[in-house]
PDB file of N, CA, C and O in Angstrom:
ATOM      1  N   MET A   1     -25.539  24.861 -10.559  1.00  0.00           N
ATOM      2  CA  MET A   1     -25.536  23.747  -9.721  1.00  0.00           C
ATOM      3  C   MET A   1     -24.298  22.892 -10.020  1.00  0.00           C
ATOM      4  O   MET A   1     -23.963  21.884  -9.397  1.00  0.00           O
ATOM      5  N   ILE A   2     -23.711  23.408 -10.997  1.00  0.00           N
ATOM      6  CA  ILE A   2     -22.419  22.746 -11.448  1.00  0.00           C
ATOM      7  C   ILE A   2     -21.419  23.764 -10.525  1.00  0.00           C
ATOM      8  O   ILE A   2     -20.289  23.430 -10.167  1.00  0.00           O
ATOM      9  N   GLY A   3     -21.848  24.653 -10.309  1.00  0.00           N
ATOM     10  CA  GLY A   3     -20.774  25.672  -9.493  1.00  0.00           C
ATOM     11  C   GLY A   3     -20.713  25.151  -8.130  1.00  0.00           C
ATOM     12  O   GLY A   3     -19.579  25.159  -7.650  1.00  0.00           O
ATOM     13  N   MET A   4     -21.547  24.749  -7.466  1.00  0.00           N
ATOM     14  CA  MET A   4     -22.240  24.401  -6.136  1.00  0.00           C
ATOM     15  C   MET A   4     -21.242  23.373  -6.028  1.00  0.00           C
ATOM     16  O   MET A   4     -20.457  23.266  -5.085  1.00  0.00           O
ATOM     17  N   ILE A   5     -21.298  22.709  -6.912  1.00  0.00           N
ATOM     18  CA  ILE A   5     -20.603  21.142  -6.771  1.00  0.00           C
ATOM     19  C   ILE A   5     -18.990  21.526  -6.762  1.00  0.00           C
ATOM     20  O   ILE A   5     -18.268  20.961  -5.941  1.00  0.00           O
ATOM     21  N   ARG A   6     -18.485  22.409  -7.604  1.00  0.00           N
ATOM     22  CA  ARG A   6     -16.950  22.755  -7.930  1.00  0.00           C
ATOM     23  C   ARG A   6     -16.761  23.687  -6.452  1.00  0.00           C
ATOM     24  O   ARG A   6     -15.932  23.227  -5.666  1.00  0.00           O
ATOM     25  N   ALA A   7     -17.173  24.415  -6.215  1.00  0.00           N
ATOM     26  CA  ALA A   7     -17.139  24.564  -4.670  1.00  0.00           C
ATOM     27  C   ALA A   7     -16.696  24.160  -3.569  1.00  0.00           C
ATOM     28  O   ALA A   7     -15.819  24.530  -2.788  1.00  0.00           O
ATOM     29  N   GLY A   8     -17.921  22.804  -3.654  1.00  0.00           N
ATOM     30  CA  GLY A   8     -17.733  22.036  -2.772  1.00  0.00           C
ATOM     31  C   GLY A   8     -16.756  21.252  -2.754  1.00  0.00           C
ATOM     32  O   GLY A   8     -16.069  21.346  -1.737  1.00  0.00           O
ATOM     33  N   LEU A   9     -16.373  20.370  -3.641  1.00  0.00           N
ATOM     34  CA  LEU A   9     -15.416  19.666  -4.197  1.00  0.00           C
ATOM     35  C   LEU A   9     -14.041  20.383  -3.613  1.00  0.00           C
ATOM     36  O   LEU A   9     -13.250  19.799  -2.873  1.00  0.00           O
ATOM     37  N   LEU A  10     -13.845  22.176  -4.214  1.00  0.00           N
ATOM     38  CA  LEU A  10     -12.630  22.533  -4.064  1.00  0.00           C
ATOM     39  C   LEU A  10     -12.539  22.968  -2.080  1.00  0.00           C
ATOM     40  O   LEU A  10     -11.488  22.927  -1.439  1.00  0.00           O
ATOM     41  N   ALA A  11     -13.479  23.227  -1.677  1.00  0.00           N
ATOM     42  CA  ALA A  11     -13.769  22.947   0.166  1.00  0.00           C
ATOM     43  C   ALA A  11     -13.070  22.150   0.508  1.00  0.00           C
ATOM     44  O   ALA A  11     -12.065  22.154   1.220  1.00  0.00           O
ATOM     45  N   PHE A  12     -13.816  21.125  -0.217  1.00  0.00           N
ATOM     46  CA  PHE A  12     -13.222  19.585   0.847  1.00  0.00           C
ATOM     47  C   PHE A  12     -11.839  19.523   0.398  1.00  0.00           C
ATOM     48  O   PHE A  12     -11.043  19.382   1.326  1.00  0.00           O
ATOM     49  N   VAL A  13     -11.194  19.606  -1.078  1.00  0.00           N
ATOM     50  CA  VAL A  13      -9.819  19.869  -0.873  1.00  0.00           C
ATOM     51  C   VAL A  13      -8.614  20.602   0.007  1.00  0.00           C
ATOM     52  O   VAL A  13      -7.594  20.138   0.517  1.00  0.00           O
ATOM     53  N   LEU A  14      -9.127  21.852  -0.030  1.00  0.00           N
ATOM     54  CA  LEU A  14      -8.761  22.741   0.957  1.00  0.00           C
ATOM     55  C   LEU A  14      -8.671  22.390   2.218  1.00  0.00           C
ATOM     56  O   LEU A  14      -7.604  22.551   2.812  1.00  0.00           O
ATOM     57  N   LEU A  15      -9.872  21.802   2.901  1.00  0.00           N
ATOM     58  CA  LEU A  15      -9.935  21.218   4.153  1.00  0.00           C
ATOM     59  C   LEU A  15      -9.427  20.144   4.576  1.00  0.00           C
ATOM     60  O   LEU A  15      -9.408  19.693   5.721  1.00  0.00           O
ATOM     61  N   THR A  16      -8.894  19.621   3.351  1.00  0.00           N
ATOM     62  CA  THR A  16      -8.272  18.097   3.512  1.00  0.00           C
ATOM     63  C   THR A  16      -6.462  18.476   3.580  1.00  0.00           C
ATOM     64  O   THR A  16      -5.674  17.830   4.271  1.00  0.00           O
ATOM     65  N   VAL A  17      -6.178  19.354   2.923  1.00  0.00           N
ATOM     66  CA  VAL A  17      -4.729  20.212   3.288  1.00  0.00           C
ATOM     67  C   VAL A  17      -4.569  20.797   4.516  1.00  0.00           C
ATOM     68  O   VAL A  17      -3.472  21.060   5.009  1.00  0.00           O
ATOM     69  N   VAL A  18      -5.793  21.039   5.100  1.00  0.00           N
ATOM     70  CA  VAL A  18      -5.573  21.807   6.250  1.00  0.00           C
ATOM     71  C   VAL A  18      -5.637  20.727   7.055  1.00  0.00           C
ATOM     72  O   VAL A  18      -4.543  20.504   7.575  1.00  0.00           O
ATOM     73  N   TYR A  19      -6.589  19.874   7.404  1.00  0.00           N
ATOM     74  CA  TYR A  19      -6.694  18.814   8.323  1.00  0.00           C
ATOM     75  C   TYR A  19      -5.225  18.043   8.183  1.00  0.00           C
ATOM     76  O   TYR A  19      -4.720  17.950   9.302  1.00  0.00           O
ATOM     77  N   LEU A  20      -4.474  17.520   7.247  1.00  0.00           N
ATOM     78  CA  LEU A  20      -3.402  17.114   7.226  1.00  0.00           C
ATOM     79  C   LEU A  20      -2.234  17.824   7.632  1.00  0.00           C
ATOM     80  O   LEU A  20      -1.373  17.157   8.205  1.00  0.00           O
ATOM     81  N   VAL A  21      -2.059  18.851   7.480  1.00  0.00           N
ATOM     82  CA  VAL A  21      -0.791  19.779   8.338  1.00  0.00           C
ATOM     83  C   VAL A  21      -1.187  20.226   9.618  1.00  0.00           C
ATOM     84  O   VAL A  21      -0.225  20.420  10.360  1.00  0.00           O
ATOM     85  N   VAL A  22      -2.489  20.492  10.203  1.00  0.00           N
ATOM     86  CA  VAL A  22      -2.748  20.428  11.306  1.00  0.00           C
ATOM     87  C   VAL A  22      -2.353  19.017  12.153  1.00  0.00           C
ATOM     88  O   VAL A  22      -1.608  18.989  13.132  1.00  0.00           O
ATOM     89  N   SER A  23      -2.981  17.935  11.584  1.00  0.00           N
ATOM     90  CA  SER A  23      -2.508  16.856  12.199  1.00  0.00           C
ATOM     91  C   SER A  23      -0.498  16.245  11.982  1.00  0.00           C
ATOM     92  O   SER A  23       0.099  15.635  12.868  1.00  0.00           O
ATOM     93  N   ILE A  24      -0.066  16.517  11.038  1.00  0.00           N
ATOM     94  CA  ILE A  24       1.111  16.409  11.146  1.00  0.00           C
ATOM     95  C   ILE A  24       1.968  17.584  12.273  1.00  0.00           C
ATOM     96  O   ILE A  24       2.895  17.214  12.994  1.00  0.00           O
ATOM     97  N   TYR A  25       1.573  18.674  12.249  1.00  0.00           N
ATOM     98  CA  TYR A  25       2.115  19.666  13.407  1.00  0.00           C
ATOM     99  C   TYR A  25       1.570  19.198  14.788  1.00  0.00           C
ATOM    100  O   TYR A  25       2.312  19.486  15.727  1.00  0.00           O
ATOM    101  N   SER A  26       0.212  18.413  15.164  1.00  0.00           N
ATOM    102  CA  SER A  26       0.093  18.344  16.294  1.00  0.00           C
ATOM    103  C   SER A  26       0.829  16.849  16.686  1.00  0.00           C
ATOM    104  O   SER A  26       1.373  16.581  17.757  1.00  0.00           O
ATOM    105  N   ARG A  27       0.737  16.300  15.954  1.00  0.00           N
ATOM    106  CA  ARG A  27       2.035  14.856  15.883  1.00  0.00           C
ATOM    107  C   ARG A  27       3.261  15.129  16.273  1.00  0.00           C
ATOM    108  O   ARG A  27       3.878  14.412  17.062  1.00  0.00           O
ATOM    109  N   SER A  28       3.671  16.075  15.811  1.00  0.00           N
ATOM    110  CA  SER A  28       5.349  16.609  15.816  1.00  0.00           C
ATOM    111  C   SER A  28       5.553  17.388  17.104  1.00  0.00           C
ATOM    112  O   SER A  28       6.569  17.403  17.799  1.00  0.00           O
ATOM    113  N   MET A  29       4.293  18.100  17.320  1.00  0.00           N
ATOM    114  CA  MET A  29       4.441  18.658  19.069  1.00  0.00           C
ATOM    115  C   MET A  29       4.571  17.577  19.734  1.00  0.00           C
ATOM    116  O   MET A  29       5.599  17.392  20.385  1.00  0.00           O
ATOM    117  N   ARG A  30       3.519  16.612  19.704  1.00  0.00           N
ATOM    118  CA  ARG A  30       3.642  15.940  20.829  1.00  0.00           C
ATOM    119  C   ARG A  30       4.438  14.805  20.563  1.00  0.00           C
ATOM    120  O   ARG A  30       4.143  13.884  21.325  1.00  0.00           O
ATOM    121  N   ARG A  31       5.408  14.506  19.701  1.00  0.00           N
ATOM    122  CA  ARG A  31       6.647  13.538  19.898  1.00  0.00           C
ATOM    123  C   ARG A  31       7.475  14.625  20.620  1.00  0.00           C
ATOM    124  O   ARG A  31       7.898  14.450  21.762  1.00  0.00           O
ATOM    125  N   GLU A  32       7.655  15.579  20.021  1.00  0.00           N
ATOM    126  CA  GLU A  32       8.732  16.745  20.296  1.00  0.00           C
ATOM    127  C   GLU A  32       8.624  17.046  22.355  1.00  0.00           C
ATOM    128  O   GLU A  32       9.493  17.326  23.181  1.00  0.00           O
ATOM    129  N   LYS A  33       7.094  16.796  22.472  1.00  0.00           N
ATOM    130  CA  LYS A  33       7.170  16.801  23.941  1.00  0.00           C
ATOM    131  C   LYS A  33       7.526  15.396  24.646  1.00  0.00           C
ATOM    132  O   LYS A  33       7.804  15.242  25.836  1.00  0.00           O
ATOM    133  N   LEU A  34       7.465  14.540  23.781  1.00  0.00           N
ATOM    134  CA  LEU A  34       7.899  13.555  24.999  1.00  0.00           C
ATOM    135  C   LEU A  34       9.184  13.025  24.993  1.00  0.00           C
ATOM    136  O   LEU A  34       9.747  12.337  25.845  1.00  0.00           O
ATOM    137  N   GLU A  35       9.718  13.596  23.508  1.00  0.00           N
ATOM    138  CA  GLU A  35      11.233  13.205  23.659  1.00  0.00           C
ATOM    139  C   GLU A  35      11.952  14.394  24.629  1.00  0.00           C
ATOM    140  O   GLU A  35      13.080  14.137  25.051  1.00  0.00           O
ATOM    141  N   ASN A  36      11.432  15.481  24.936  1.00  0.00           N
ATOM    142  CA  ASN A  36      11.861  16.549  25.470  1.00  0.00           C
ATOM    143  C   ASN A  36      11.790  16.046  27.262  1.00  0.00           C
ATOM    144  O   ASN A  36      12.622  16.328  28.124  1.00  0.00           O
ATOM    145  N   ALA A  37      10.422  15.175  27.440  1.00  0.00           N
ATOM    146  CA  ALA A  37      10.485  14.831  28.982  1.00  0.00           C
ATOM    147  C   ALA A  37      11.509  13.392  29.195  1.00  0.00           C
ATOM    148  O   ALA A  37      11.788  12.863  30.271  1.00  0.00           O
ATOM    149  N   TRP A  38      11.865  13.050  28.088  1.00  0.00           N
ATOM    150  CA  TRP A  38      12.654  11.762  28.468  1.00  0.00           C
ATOM    151  C   TRP A  38      13.881  12.225  28.526  1.00  0.00           C
ATOM    152  O   TRP A  38      14.720  11.518  29.086  1.00  0.00           O
ATOM    153  N   ASP A  39      14.291  13.554  27.948  1.00  0.00           N
ATOM    154  CA  ASP A  39      15.647  14.065  27.916  1.00  0.00           C
ATOM    155  C   ASP A  39      15.850  14.939  29.352  1.00  0.00           C
ATOM    156  O   ASP A  39      16.915  15.069  29.957  1.00  0.00           O
ATOM    157  N   SER A  40      14.791  15.391  29.658  1.00  0.00           N
ATOM    158  CA  SER A  40      14.992  16.153  31.093  1.00  0.00           C
ATOM    159  C   SER A  40      15.010  15.422  32.379  1.00  0.00           C
ATOM    160  O   SER A  40      15.346  15.823  33.493  1.00  0.00           O
ATOM    161  N   ASP A  41      14.483  14.008  31.908  1.00  0.00           N
ATOM    162  CA  ASP A  41      14.422  13.398  33.348  1.00  0.00           C
ATOM    163  C   ASP A  41      15.842  12.951  33.577  1.00  0.00           C
ATOM    164  O   ASP A  41      16.387  12.289  32.694  1.00  0.00           O
ATOM    165  N   PRO A  42      16.713  13.353  35.060  1.00  0.00           N
ATOM    166  CA  PRO A  42      18.044  12.861  35.044  1.00  0.00           C
ATOM    167  C   PRO A  42      17.751  11.359  35.643  1.00  0.00           C
ATOM    168  O   PRO A  42      18.793  10.780  35.948  1.00  0.00           O
ATOM    169  N   ALA A  43      16.722  10.716  35.841  1.00  0.00           N
ATOM    170  CA  ALA A  43      16.731   9.124  36.222  1.00  0.00           C
ATOM    171  C   ALA A  43      17.002   8.839  34.994  1.00  0.00           C
ATOM    172  O   ALA A  43      17.967   8.085  35.118  1.00  0.00           O
ATOM    173  N   ARG A  44      16.741   8.966  33.612  1.00  0.00           N
ATOM    174  CA  ARG A  44      16.752   8.405  32.225  1.00  0.00           C
ATOM    175  C   ARG A  44      18.691   8.463  32.244  1.00  0.00           C
ATOM    176  O   ARG A  44      19.252   7.373  32.131  1.00  0.00           O
ATOM    177  N   GLU A  45      19.409   9.496  32.360  1.00  0.00           N
ATOM    178  CA  GLU A  45      20.215   9.541  32.175  1.00  0.00           C
ATOM    179  C   GLU A  45      21.330   8.408  31.232  1.00  0.00           C
ATOM    180  O   GLU A  45      21.768   8.791  30.147  1.00  0.00           O
ATOM    181  N   GLY A  46      21.649   7.216  31.709  1.00  0.00           N
ATOM    182  CA  GLY A  46      22.347   6.442  31.267  1.00  0.00           C
ATOM    183  C   GLY A  46      21.131   5.352  30.091  1.00  0.00           C
ATOM    184  O   GLY A  46      21.589   4.899  29.042  1.00  0.00           O
ATOM    185  N   ALA A  47      20.030   5.154  30.392  1.00  0.00           N
ATOM    186  CA  ALA A  47      19.009   4.257  29.589  1.00  0.00           C
ATOM    187  C   ALA A  47      19.321   4.374  28.221  1.00  0.00           C
ATOM    188  O   ALA A  47      19.779   5.362  27.648  1.00  0.00           O
ATOM    189  N   ALA A  48      19.094   3.510  27.854  1.00  0.00           N
ATOM    190  CA  ALA A  48      19.837   3.083  26.541  1.00  0.00           C
ATOM    191  C   ALA A  48      18.821   3.466  25.003  1.00  0.00           C
ATOM    192  O   ALA A  48      17.591   3.432  25.016  1.00  0.00           O
ATOM    193  N   LYS A  49      19.348   3.687  24.221  1.00  0.00           N
ATOM    194  CA  LYS A  49      18.084   4.368  22.878  1.00  0.00           C
ATOM    195  C   LYS A  49      16.993   3.458  22.552  1.00  0.00           C
ATOM    196  O   LYS A  49      15.938   3.902  22.098  1.00  0.00           O
ATOM    197  N   ASP A  50      17.237   1.816  22.817  1.00  0.00           N
ATOM    198  CA  ASP A  50      16.117   1.407  22.671  1.00  0.00           C
ATOM    199  C   ASP A  50      14.640   1.796  24.140  1.00  0.00           C
ATOM    200  O   ASP A  50      13.431   2.013  24.059  1.00  0.00           O
ATOM    201  N   GLU A  51      15.328   1.732  24.956  1.00  0.00           N
ATOM    202  CA  GLU A  51      14.269   2.544  26.070  1.00  0.00           C
ATOM    203  C   GLU A  51      13.616   3.615  25.523  1.00  0.00           C
ATOM    204  O   GLU A  51      12.388   3.596  25.433  1.00  0.00           O
ATOM    205  N   ARG A  52      14.247   4.519  25.157  1.00  0.00           N
ATOM    206  CA  ARG A  52      14.094   5.767  24.779  1.00  0.00           C
ATOM    207  C   ARG A  52      12.597   5.710  23.410  1.00  0.00           C
ATOM    208  O   ARG A  52      11.477   6.221  23.436  1.00  0.00           O
ATOM    209  N   ASP A  53      13.250   4.907  22.439  1.00  0.00           N
ATOM    210  CA  ASP A  53      12.252   4.434  21.114  1.00  0.00           C
ATOM    211  C   ASP A  53      11.114   4.228  22.212  1.00  0.00           C
ATOM    212  O   ASP A  53      10.112   4.939  22.135  1.00  0.00           O
ATOM    213  N   ALA A  54      11.210   3.429  23.074  1.00  0.00           N
ATOM    214  CA  ALA A  54       9.911   2.574  23.664  1.00  0.00           C
ATOM    215  C   ALA A  54       9.015   3.369  23.992  1.00  0.00           C
ATOM    216  O   ALA A  54       7.949   3.443  23.382  1.00  0.00           O
ATOM    217  N   TYR A  55       9.423   4.339  25.373  1.00  0.00           N
ATOM    218  CA  TYR A  55       9.027   5.190  25.558  1.00  0.00           C
ATOM    219  C   TYR A  55       8.164   6.017  24.744  1.00  0.00           C
ATOM    220  O   TYR A  55       6.983   6.262  24.990  1.00  0.00           O
ATOM    221  N   ILE A  56       8.926   6.484  23.626  1.00  0.00           N
ATOM    222  CA  ILE A  56       8.374   7.070  22.812  1.00  0.00           C
ATOM    223  C   ILE A  56       7.009   6.925  21.920  1.00  0.00           C
ATOM    224  O   ILE A  56       6.025   7.630  21.697  1.00  0.00           O
ATOM    225  N   ARG A  57       7.483   5.627  21.527  1.00  0.00           N
ATOM    226  CA  ARG A  57       6.040   4.702  20.590  1.00  0.00           C
ATOM    227  C   ARG A  57       5.002   4.759  21.262  1.00  0.00           C
ATOM    228  O   ARG A  57       3.867   4.990  20.844  1.00  0.00           O
ATOM    229  N   SER A  58       5.494   4.456  22.832  1.00  0.00           N
ATOM    230  CA  SER A  58       4.131   4.269  23.780  1.00  0.00           C
ATOM    231  C   SER A  58       3.064   5.368  23.866  1.00  0.00           C
ATOM    232  O   SER A  58       1.841   5.461  23.764  1.00  0.00           O
ATOM    233  N   GLY A  59       4.341   6.318  24.150  1.00  0.00           N
ATOM    234  CA  GLY A  59       3.725   7.951  24.036  1.00  0.00           C
ATOM    235  C   GLY A  59       2.645   8.273  23.065  1.00  0.00           C
ATOM    236  O   GLY A  59       1.555   8.803  23.278  1.00  0.00           O
ATOM    237  N   MET A  60       3.218   7.808  21.853  1.00  0.00           N
ATOM    238  CA  MET A  60       2.489   8.440  20.547  1.00  0.00           C
ATOM    239  C   MET A  60       1.332   7.497  20.319  1.00  0.00           C
ATOM    240  O   MET A  60       0.286   8.010  19.919  1.00  0.00           O
ATOM    241  N   GLU A  61       1.373   5.942  20.552  1.00  0.00           N
ATOM    242  CA  GLU A  61       0.173   5.080  20.694  1.00  0.00           C
ATOM    243  C   GLU A  61      -0.702   5.606  21.322  1.00  0.00           C
ATOM    244  O   GLU A  61      -1.841   5.549  20.860  1.00  0.00           O
ATOM    245  N   ALA A  62      -0.414   6.438  22.849  1.00  0.00           N
ATOM    246  CA  ALA A  62      -1.710   6.799  23.692  1.00  0.00           C
ATOM    247  C   ALA A  62      -2.001   8.403  22.864  1.00  0.00           C
ATOM    248  O   ALA A  62      -3.028   9.023  23.139  1.00  0.00           O
ATOM    249  N   TYR A  63      -1.090   8.908  21.949  1.00  0.00           N
ATOM    250  CA  TYR A  63      -1.775   9.956  21.658  1.00  0.00           C
ATOM    251  C   TYR A  63      -2.831   9.835  20.548  1.00  0.00           C
ATOM    252  O   TYR A  63      -3.808  10.567  20.385  1.00  0.00           O
ATOM    253  N   ARG A  64      -2.329   8.430  19.574  1.00  0.00           N
ATOM    254  CA  ARG A  64      -3.065   8.122  18.904  1.00  0.00           C
ATOM    255  C   ARG A  64      -4.780   7.836  19.231  1.00  0.00           C
ATOM    256  O   ARG A  64      -5.682   8.123  18.445  1.00  0.00           O
ATOM    257  N   HIS A  65      -4.952   7.225  20.540  1.00  0.00           N
ATOM    258  CA  HIS A  65      -6.436   7.193  20.878  1.00  0.00           C
ATOM    259  C   HIS A  65      -7.015   8.267  21.814  1.00  0.00           C
ATOM    260  O   HIS A  65      -8.026   8.270  22.516  1.00  0.00           O
ATOM    261  N   SER A  66      -6.042   9.185  21.596  1.00  0.00           N
ATOM    262  CA  SER A  66      -6.365  10.743  22.454  1.00  0.00           C
ATOM    263  C   SER A  66      -7.701  11.337  21.730  1.00  0.00           C
ATOM    264  O   SER A  66      -8.043  11.157  20.561  1.00  0.00           O
ATOM    265  N   LEU A  67      -8.191  11.899  22.480  1.00  0.00           N
ATOM    266  CA  LEU A  67      -9.215  12.975  22.155  1.00  0.00           C
ATOM    267  C   LEU A  67      -8.878  13.943  21.350  1.00  0.00           C
ATOM    268  O   LEU A  67      -9.546  14.114  20.331  1.00  0.00           O
ATOM    269  N   ARG A  68      -7.665  14.856  21.669  1.00  0.00           N
ATOM    270  CA  ARG A  68      -7.159  15.875  20.990  1.00  0.00           C
ATOM    271  C   ARG A  68      -6.796  15.102  19.563  1.00  0.00           C
ATOM    272  O   ARG A  68      -7.001  15.947  18.691  1.00  0.00           O
ATOM    273  N   ARG A  69      -6.388  13.979  18.996  1.00  0.00           N
ATOM    274  CA  ARG A  69      -6.287  13.827  17.769  1.00  0.00           C
ATOM    275  C   ARG A  69      -7.907  13.681  17.089  1.00  0.00           C
ATOM    276  O   ARG A  69      -8.134  14.316  16.059  1.00  0.00           O
ATOM    277  N   LYS A  70      -8.803  12.988  17.586  1.00  0.00           N
ATOM    278  CA  LYS A  70     -10.024  12.882  17.597  1.00  0.00           C
ATOM    279  C   LYS A  70     -10.433  14.601  17.026  1.00  0.00           C
ATOM    280  O   LYS A  70     -10.822  14.956  15.914  1.00  0.00           O
ATOM    281  N   LEU A  71     -10.247  15.181  17.898  1.00  0.00           N
ATOM    282  CA  LEU A  71     -11.020  16.618  17.484  1.00  0.00           C
ATOM    283  C   LEU A  71     -10.494  17.747  16.362  1.00  0.00           C
ATOM    284  O   LEU A  71     -11.087  18.790  16.087  1.00  0.00           O
ATOM    285  N   ILE A  72      -9.125  17.240  15.733  1.00  0.00           N
ATOM    286  CA  ILE A  72      -8.522  17.615  14.749  1.00  0.00           C
ATOM    287  C   ILE A  72      -9.693  17.658  13.700  1.00  0.00           C
ATOM    288  O   ILE A  72      -9.659  18.583  12.888  1.00  0.00           O
ATOM    289  N   ILE A  73     -10.833  16.657  13.626  1.00  0.00           N
ATOM    290  CA  ILE A  73     -11.602  16.474  12.521  1.00  0.00           C
ATOM    291  C   ILE A  73     -12.633  17.445  12.284  1.00  0.00           C
ATOM    292  O   ILE A  73     -13.281  17.505  11.239  1.00  0.00           O
ATOM    293  N   LEU A  74     -12.832  18.525  13.696  1.00  0.00           N
ATOM    294  CA  LEU A  74     -13.460  19.212  13.510  1.00  0.00           C
ATOM    295  C   LEU A  74     -13.137  20.436  12.475  1.00  0.00           C
ATOM    296  O   LEU A  74     -13.932  21.359  12.297  1.00  0.00           O
ATOM    297  N   VAL A  75     -11.749  20.322  11.749  1.00  0.00           N
ATOM    298  CA  VAL A  75     -11.066  21.124  10.820  1.00  0.00           C
ATOM    299  C   VAL A  75     -12.310  20.995   9.554  1.00  0.00           C
ATOM    300  O   VAL A  75     -12.519  21.866   8.710  1.00  0.00           O
ATOM    301  N   TYR A  76     -13.017  19.740   9.668  1.00  0.00           N
ATOM    302  CA  TYR A  76     -13.867  19.647   8.256  1.00  0.00           C
ATOM    303  C   TYR A  76     -15.443  20.452   8.757  1.00  0.00           C
ATOM    304  O   TYR A  76     -16.109  21.300   8.163  1.00  0.00           O
ATOM    305  N   ILE A  77     -15.651  19.814  10.003  1.00  0.00           N
ATOM    306  CA  ILE A  77     -17.215  19.726  10.498  1.00  0.00           C
ATOM    307  C   ILE A  77     -17.556  21.455  10.394  1.00  0.00           C
ATOM    308  O   ILE A  77     -18.282  22.017   9.574  1.00  0.00           O
ATOM    309  N   LEU A  78     -16.725  22.092  11.580  1.00  0.00           N
ATOM    310  CA  LEU A  78     -17.211  23.705  11.512  1.00  0.00           C
ATOM    311  C   LEU A  78     -17.356  24.013  10.149  1.00  0.00           C
ATOM    312  O   LEU A  78     -18.394  23.735   9.548  1.00  0.00           O
ATOM    313  N   PRO A  79     -15.882  24.861   9.322  1.00  0.00           N
ATOM    314  CA  PRO A  79     -16.462  25.009   8.471  1.00  0.00           C
ATOM    315  C   PRO A  79     -17.727  25.212   7.376  1.00  0.00           C
ATOM    316  O   PRO A  79     -18.320  26.177   6.894  1.00  0.00           O
ATOM    317  N   MET A  80     -17.790  23.850   7.269  1.00  0.00           N
ATOM    318  CA  MET A  80     -19.082  23.234   6.562  1.00  0.00           C
ATOM    319  C   MET A  80     -20.399  23.701   7.389  1.00  0.00           C
ATOM    320  O   MET A  80     -21.378  24.110   6.765  1.00  0.00           O
ATOM    321  N   ALA A  81     -20.401  23.650   8.425  1.00  0.00           N
ATOM    322  CA  ALA A  81     -21.450  24.090   9.353  1.00  0.00           C
ATOM    323  C   ALA A  81     -21.769  25.633   9.456  1.00  0.00           C
ATOM    324  O   ALA A  81     -22.828  26.074   9.903  1.00  0.00           O
ATOM    325  N   VAL A  82     -20.675  26.433   8.965  1.00  0.00           N
ATOM    326  CA  VAL A  82     -21.093  27.658   9.233  1.00  0.00           C
ATOM    327  C   VAL A  82     -21.337  28.412   7.653  1.00  0.00           C
ATOM    328  O   VAL A  82     -21.732  29.552   7.413  1.00  0.00           O
ATOM    329  N   VAL A  83     -20.992  27.453   6.827  1.00  0.00           N
ATOM    330  CA  VAL A  83     -21.304  27.606   5.531  1.00  0.00           C
ATOM    331  C   VAL A  83     -22.879  27.379   5.524  1.00  0.00           C
ATOM    332  O   VAL A  83     -23.714  28.188   5.118  1.00  0.00           O
ATOM    333  N   LEU A  84     -23.083  26.298   5.978  1.00  0.00           N
ATOM    334  CA  LEU A  84     -24.596  25.999   5.827  1.00  0.00           C
ATOM    335  C   LEU A  84     -25.578  26.480   6.650  1.00  0.00           C
ATOM    336  O   LEU A  84     -26.719  26.019   6.623  1.00  0.00           O
ATOM    337  N   ALA A  85     -25.186  27.500   7.491  1.00  0.00           N
ATOM    338  CA  ALA A  85     -25.980  27.852   8.559  1.00  0.00           C
ATOM    339  C   ALA A  85     -26.020  29.571   7.800  1.00  0.00           C
ATOM    340  O   ALA A  85     -26.955  30.314   8.096  1.00  0.00           O
ATOM    341  N   THR A  86     -25.296  29.881   7.167  1.00  0.00           N
ATOM    342  CA  THR A  86     -25.218  31.260   6.161  1.00  0.00           C
ATOM    343  C   THR A  86     -26.150  31.074   5.250  1.00  0.00           C
ATOM    344  O   THR A  86     -27.118  31.835   5.235  1.00  0.00           O
ATOM    345  N   VAL A  87     -26.024  29.921   4.220  1.00  0.00           N
ATOM    346  CA  VAL A  87     -26.889  29.683   3.189  1.00  0.00           C
ATOM    347  C   VAL A  87     -28.413  29.707   3.847  1.00  0.00           C
ATOM    348  O   VAL A  87     -29.283  30.413   3.336  1.00  0.00           O
ATOM    349  N   TYR A  88     -28.690  28.852   5.064  1.00  0.00           N
ATOM    350  CA  TYR A  88     -30.030  28.733   5.486  1.00  0.00           C
ATOM    351  C   TYR A  88     -30.619  30.338   6.003  1.00  0.00           C
ATOM    352  O   TYR A  88     -31.786  30.726   6.070  1.00  0.00           O
ATOM    353  N   ALA A  89     -29.466  31.005   6.297  1.00  0.00           N
ATOM    354  CA  ALA A  89     -29.772  32.095   6.926  1.00  0.00           C
ATOM    355  C   ALA A  89     -30.171  33.033   5.795  1.00  0.00           C
ATOM    356  O   ALA A  89     -31.282  33.547   5.663  1.00  0.00           O
ATOM    357  N   ILE A  90     -29.226  33.174   5.079  1.00  0.00           N
ATOM    358  CA  ILE A  90     -30.031  34.290   3.978  1.00  0.00           C
ATOM    359  C   ILE A  90     -30.718  33.608   2.606  1.00  0.00           C
ATOM    360  O   ILE A  90     -30.681  34.210   1.533  1.00  0.00           O
ATOM    361  N   ASN A  91     -31.281  32.431   2.734  1.00  0.00           N
ATOM    362  CA  ASN A  91     -32.327  31.819   2.114  1.00  0.00           C
ATOM    363  C   ASN A  91     -33.720  31.666   2.607  1.00  0.00           C
ATOM    364  O   ASN A  91     -34.766  31.567   1.966  1.00  0.00           O
ATOM    365  N   TYR A  92     -33.455  31.670   4.172  1.00  0.00           N
ATOM    366  CA  TYR A  92     -34.994  31.251   4.488  1.00  0.00           C
ATOM    367  C   TYR A  92     -35.483  32.309   5.473  1.00  0.00           C
ATOM    368  O   TYR A  92     -36.496  32.091   6.137  1.00  0.00           O
ATOM    369  N   GLN A  93     -34.812  33.427   5.588  1.00  0.00           N
ATOM    370  CA  GLN A  93     -34.952  34.230   6.721  1.00  0.00           C
ATOM    371  C   GLN A  93     -35.138  35.615   6.085  1.00  0.00           C
ATOM    372  O   GLN A  93     -35.295  36.606   6.798  1.00  0.00           O
TER     373      GLN A  93
END
């Protein structure tokens, strides 16, 4: 029983690390996409740095409420569901 608790705790820690890495990566990719969109628009050629920062800030705020950000939580759910399904299949079939 203690082994199961240790394994569960280790899995939780590892999944937390994976979640943080995926979350940071996704956030940085979204920020880079916003920066590239601003830089590639010729109409914004002479715009002030404050306008660019406001554009990126509002885009990141929209990302914070997006479905993509919420789907990253599946990093926790899917592996645990697979493990539980495997344990069930092995023990009760």
